[in-house]
C-alpha positions in Angstrom: -0.1 0.0 -0.1 2.4 2.8 -1.2 2.3 6.4 0.1 4.4 9.4 -0.9 7.8 9.7 0.8 6.9 13.3 1.8 3.6 12.2 3.5 5.4 9.6 5.5 8.0 11.9 6.6 5.5 14.4 7.6 3.7 11.9 9.7 7.0 10.5 11.3 8.0 14.1 12.0 4.5 14.6 13.7 5.1 11.6 16.0 8.7 12.5 16.8 7.8 16.0 17.8 5.0 14.7 20.0 7.3 12.1 21.7 10.1 14.5 22.1 7.7 17.1 23.9 6.6 14.5 26.5 10.1 12.9 27.4 10.5 9.8 29.3 12.3 8.9 32.5 14.0 5.7 33.7 14.0 3.5 30.7 17.5 2.3 30.9 20.8 3.3 29.4 20.5 1.4 26.1 16.8 2.6 25.4 18.0 6.1 26.3 20.7 6.1 23.7 18.2 4.7 21.2 15.9 7.3 21.9 18.5 10.1 21.6 19.4 8.7 18.1 15.8 8.6 17.0 15.3 12.3 18.3 18.4 13.1 16.4 16.8 11.7 13.2 13.6 13.7 13.9 15.7 16.8 14.2 17.6 16.1 10.9 14.2 15.3 9.5 12.7 18.6 10.7 15.7 20.4 9.3 15.5 18.9 5.9 11.7 19.8 5.6 12.4 23.3 6.7 15.1 23.7 4.0 12.6 22.1 1.6 10.0 24.6 2.7 12.2 27.7 2.4 13.4 26.4 -1.1 9.8 26.0 -2.2 8.7 29.4 -0.8 11.5 31.3 -2.6 10.5 33.7 -5.3 9.2 31.7 -8.5 9.0 28.5 -6.5 5.8 26.5 -5.6 3.9 28.1 -2.6 4.2 25.3 -0.2 6.2 22.2 0.9 5.2 19.0 -0.9 5.2 17.3 2.4 2.8 19.8 3.7 0.5 19.3 0.5 0.6 15.5 0.9 0.1 15.8 4.6 -3.1 18.1 4.1 -4.3 15.7 1.5 -4.1 12.6 3.4 -4.8 13.8 6.8 -8.0 12.1 8.0 -11.1 13.8 9.5 -11.8 13.0 13.1 -14.5 10.7 11.9 -12.1 8.8 9.8 -9.5 8.5 12.6 -12.2 7.2 14.9 -12.8 4.4 12.6 -9.3 3.2 13.0 -10.2 2.2 16.5 -12.7 -0.4 15.2 -10.1 -2.8 13.8 -6.3 -2.7 13.0 -7.3 -3.8 9.3 -9.1 -0.3 9.0 -6.0 1.4 10.2 -3.7 -0.2 7.7 -6.1 0.3 4.8 -5.8 4.1 5.3 -2.6 5.6 3.8 -2.1 8.2 6.5 -3.0 5.7 9.2 -0.5 3.2 7.9 2.2 5.9 8.0 1.0 7.1 11.5 1.2 3.5 12.9 4.7 3.0 11.5 5.7 6.2 13.1 4.2 5.0 16.4 6.1 1.7 16.0 9.3 3.5 15.3 9.0 5.1 18.7 8.8 1.7 20.3 11.6 0.3 18.0 9.5 -2.4 16.5 8.6 -1.1 13.1 10.1 -4.2 11.5 6.8 -5.9 12.1 4.8 -3.5 10.0 7.7 -3.6 7.4 7.5 -7.3 7.3 3.6 -7.3 6.9 3.9 -4.8 4.2 6.6 -6.7 2.4 4.1 -9.8 2.3 1.4 -7.7 1.0 3.6 -6.6 -1.9 4.8 -10.0 -2.4 1.4 -11.5 -2.8 0.9 -9.1 -5.8 4.0 -10.3 -7.7 2.9 -12.1 -11.0 6.3 -13.2 -12.3 7.4 -16.6 -10.8 11.1 -15.6 -11.1 10.5 -12.2 -9.4 8.5 -14.0 -6.8 11.3 -16.2 -5.9 13.8 -13.4 -5.7 11.4 -11.5 -3.5 10.7 -14.5 -1.2 14.5 -15.0 -0.6 15.1 -11.4 0.1 12.1 -11.3 2.6 13.2 -14.4 4.3 16.8 -13.2 4.7 15.7 -9.9 6.1 12.9 -10.9 8.4 12.7 -14.6 9.2 16.3 -16.0 9.3 17.6 -16.2 12.8 19.6 -13.2 13.8 18.6 -11.4 10.4 18.9 -7.6 10.4 15.2 -7.1 10.9 14.1 -10.4 12.5 10.4 -10.4 13.5 9.2 -12.2 16.6 7.9 -15.7 15.5 7.5 -18.9 17.3 9.7 -21.8 16.4 6.9 -23.7 14.5 6.0 -20.6 12.4 9.9 -20.0 11.7 10.6 -23.5 10.6 7.3 -23.8 8.5 8.2 -20.8 6.6 11.8 -21.9 6.2 10.4 -25.1 4.6 8.3 -23.1 2.4 11.4 -21.7 0.8 12.1 -25.1 -0.6 8.9 -24.6 -2.9 8.3 -20.9 -3.0 4.6 -19.9 -3.8 2.3 -17.0 -3.3 1.4 -18.3 0.1 4.9 -18.9 1.4 4.5 -16.2 4.2 0.9 -16.5 5.0 1.3 -18.1 8.3 4.1 -15.9 9.4 2.1 -12.8 8.2 -0.9 -13.8 10.2 1.1 -14.3 13.3 2.8 -10.9 13.0 -0.5 -9.3 12.3 -1.9 -11.0 15.3 1.0 -9.7 17.4 0.5 -6.1 16.3 -3.3 -6.4 16.9 -2.9 -7.5 20.5 0.2 -5.5 21.6 1.1 -2.1 19.7 -2.3 -1.4 18.1 -4.1 -0.8 21.6 -1.2 1.4 22.7 -1.4 3.5 19.4 -5.1 4.1 20.2 -4.0 5.5 23.4 -1.2 7.6 22.1 -1.1 11.2 21.8 -0.5 10.9 18.1 -3.7 9.4 17.5 -5.7 11.2 20.1 -4.4 14.3 18.4 -6.0 13.2 15.2 -9.3 12.4 16.8 -9.5 15.6 18.6 -8.2 17.7 15.6 -5.4 19.5 17.8 -3.2 21.6 15.5 0.2 20.3 15.2 2.2 22.8 13.1 5.6 23.5 14.8 7.8 26.1 13.4 10.4 24.7 11.2 
């Protein structure tokens, strides 16, 4: 489910600004360092968007930043945002909702779950068998293999089952693993997202337009 890079950056910046304004205490040295790194990325992103905006607002340039335009176009009404609370599926079907949930997962350092789910969705749309095989191997190496760079949290049965599927790759090779990760997101981070300031801000239509 593709969405523009500018919109994704704008939503993620929205989340990082909110998280940075609240702060957290007593989460451990490692997490603290990770958080500092994430906030640095948000600050860098903010700077880049600021430069982009100034460039576009220069004489002869477009009147507004592309990210702002995308954000305005995709941003849900409070009624639309409320529907996200009915089911995780409805959240993931909305382009802004998908980007917002990814931004939230990034604050919890677990965005690989959503990335894997998205990769599986894209994988099932592939028509060429050769491309499917290539994509399957890439997904397995990146998300399923033990100690892979973005290893998702799967039980041993599901991991072994998916590994065996690599012997005869098909469109349904990752179905079980994808269902497991979907259930994990539905049970754990999704309810927290619905309680997050990012989500409540959208429901209540609070304005988040920090100076760049």
